[in-house]
Every structure is written in structure tokens, then in C-alpha cells.
C-alpha positions in Angstrom: -0.1 -0.1 -0.1 1.4 3.3 -0.7 0.5 6.5 0.4 -1.6 9.1 -2.1 0.1 12.0 -3.3 -2.1 15.3 -3.9 -3.0 16.0 -7.5 -1.1 18.9 -9.4 -4.1 21.4 -9.0 -3.9 20.9 -5.1 -0.3 21.3 -5.0 -0.5 24.4 -7.0 -3.3 25.4 -4.6 -1.3 24.5 -1.6 1.8 26.4 -2.9 -0.3 29.6 -3.3 -1.2 29.1 0.6 2.3 28.8 1.8 2.4 24.9 1.9 6.1 23.8 1.6 7.9 21.0 2.4 11.4 19.2 1.5 9.5 16.0 2.3 7.8 15.6 -0.9 7.6 14.8 -4.5 7.6 17.4 -7.1 5.5 18.2 -9.9 6.8 20.0 -12.9 5.0 22.6 -14.5 3.1 20.2 -16.9 1.6 18.3 -13.9 3.9 15.1 -14.2 5.6 14.0 -10.9 9.3 14.2 -11.3 12.8 14.1 -9.4 14.1 16.8 -8.1 17.1 16.8 -10.2 15.4 16.7 -13.1 13.4 19.6 -12.2 16.9 21.8 -11.4 18.4 20.9 -14.2 15.9 21.9 -16.3 14.9 24.9 -14.4 11.4 24.3 -14.3 8.8 25.6 -11.5 8.7 23.3 -8.7 5.4 22.6 -7.0 5.5 20.5 -3.8 3.3 17.3 -4.2 3.1 16.0 -0.7 1.1 12.8 0.6 -2.5 13.7 1.2 -2.0 12.8 5.2 0.9 15.3 5.1 -1.3 18.2 3.6 -4.1 17.3 5.9 -1.5 17.5 9.0 -0.6 20.9 7.8 -3.9 22.1 7.7 -4.7 20.8 11.0 -1.7 22.1 12.8 -1.0 25.5 11.0 -4.5 26.6 10.2 -6.9 24.6 12.7 -9.2 23.0 9.6 -9.7 19.6 10.1 -11.2 17.4 7.4 -13.5 14.5 8.5 -14.3 11.6 5.7 -17.7 10.2 6.5 -19.0 7.0 4.8 -22.5 7.4 3.2 -25.3 5.4 3.0 -24.9 4.7 -1.0 -21.0 3.1 0.1 -19.4 6.0 -1.1 -17.7 8.9 0.9 -17.9 12.6 1.4 -16.5 15.0 3.7 -17.2 17.9 6.5 -14.8 21.1 7.3 -14.4 22.0 10.9 -12.9 25.1 11.6 -12.1 25.4 15.2 -10.7 28.7 14.9 -13.9 30.1 13.9 -16.5 27.9 15.8 -14.7 25.7 18.3 -17.7 23.9 19.7 -18.1 22.6 16.2 -14.7 20.6 17.0 -16.8 17.7 19.0 -19.7 16.6 16.8 -21.1 13.3 16.6 -23.5 11.5 13.6 -25.5 12.3 12.1 -23.3 15.2 10.6 -25.0 18.7 9.4 -23.2 20.8 6.7 -21.4 17.9 4.6 -20.5 18.3 1.2 -23.2 18.0 -1.1 -21.3 15.4 -3.4 -20.4 12.0 -2.7 -17.2 10.6 -4.1 -16.4 6.6 -5.1 -13.2 6.4 -2.9 -11.8 7.8 0.5 -9.2 9.7 -1.3 -11.0 11.3 -3.8 -13.5 12.6 -0.9 -10.3 13.9 0.8 -8.7 15.4 -1.9 -11.8 17.8 -2.4 -11.6 18.3 1.2 -7.9 19.3 1.1 -9.0 21.8 -2.1 -11.7 23.6 0.1 -9.5 23.9 3.2 -7.1 25.4 1.2 -9.6 27.7 -0.4 -10.7 29.0 3.0 -7.2 30.2 3.7 -6.5 33.7 3.1 
């Protein structure tokens, strides 16, 4: 089993919001994962491509944004955003969840990716 890297689009958004880590692979400007040496030798823009779990941890620790992945009755997944800075009492919530994403995703990782993008968009 291998950790899931975030998508190129999420990596670009994370970079805009200040995420940077030396513990990542890198995307080139065309959206392909490349090794650092190749990117540096061609002077391509480097975009950090962390795993979903590393970006999720950064969002929790640096911005107090929590993404909760929720299984749905259809056998799919959705997510809920918890911003404990704005509303600390929302930090403890039990099912049934309110204000979940309106879309169902076929995998846990797709739901998490959508949640990561939403969380990044919340950062000013």
C-alpha cells in the first residue's frame, strides 16, 4: 500500500497558500511528478506534491482546519470541514453530521482530495 500524493491542481493551490516541504515529490509545470534533480536541471518551476496525509496534517496544525471523511449510505464517501478557530464547539460533533459536502465520492481518497482543496480555499 502506498500513500496517495495530492493532485497537481491541489499542489498548485497549496503552494499559493504557503505550503512548502522538503519531504515531498515535485510536480513540474506540466503536472507530472518528477525527481528533484530533473526539475532543477531544466529550470522548471517546482511545486511540492506531498501525500494527502502530510497536507492534511499541515492544515490541522497550521490553520486549525480539520477534514472529516464520512461514509455514506450509498457506499461512497463525503467530507465535512471543521474550522475550530472560527467555531470551537463544532470540533466535537457526532453523527448525523450537518453541513457535509453535497457530493458523494467513490473513494475515501477522492473525498479527502476535495476536502483538501476546500480547506486550502478557506485560507486567506
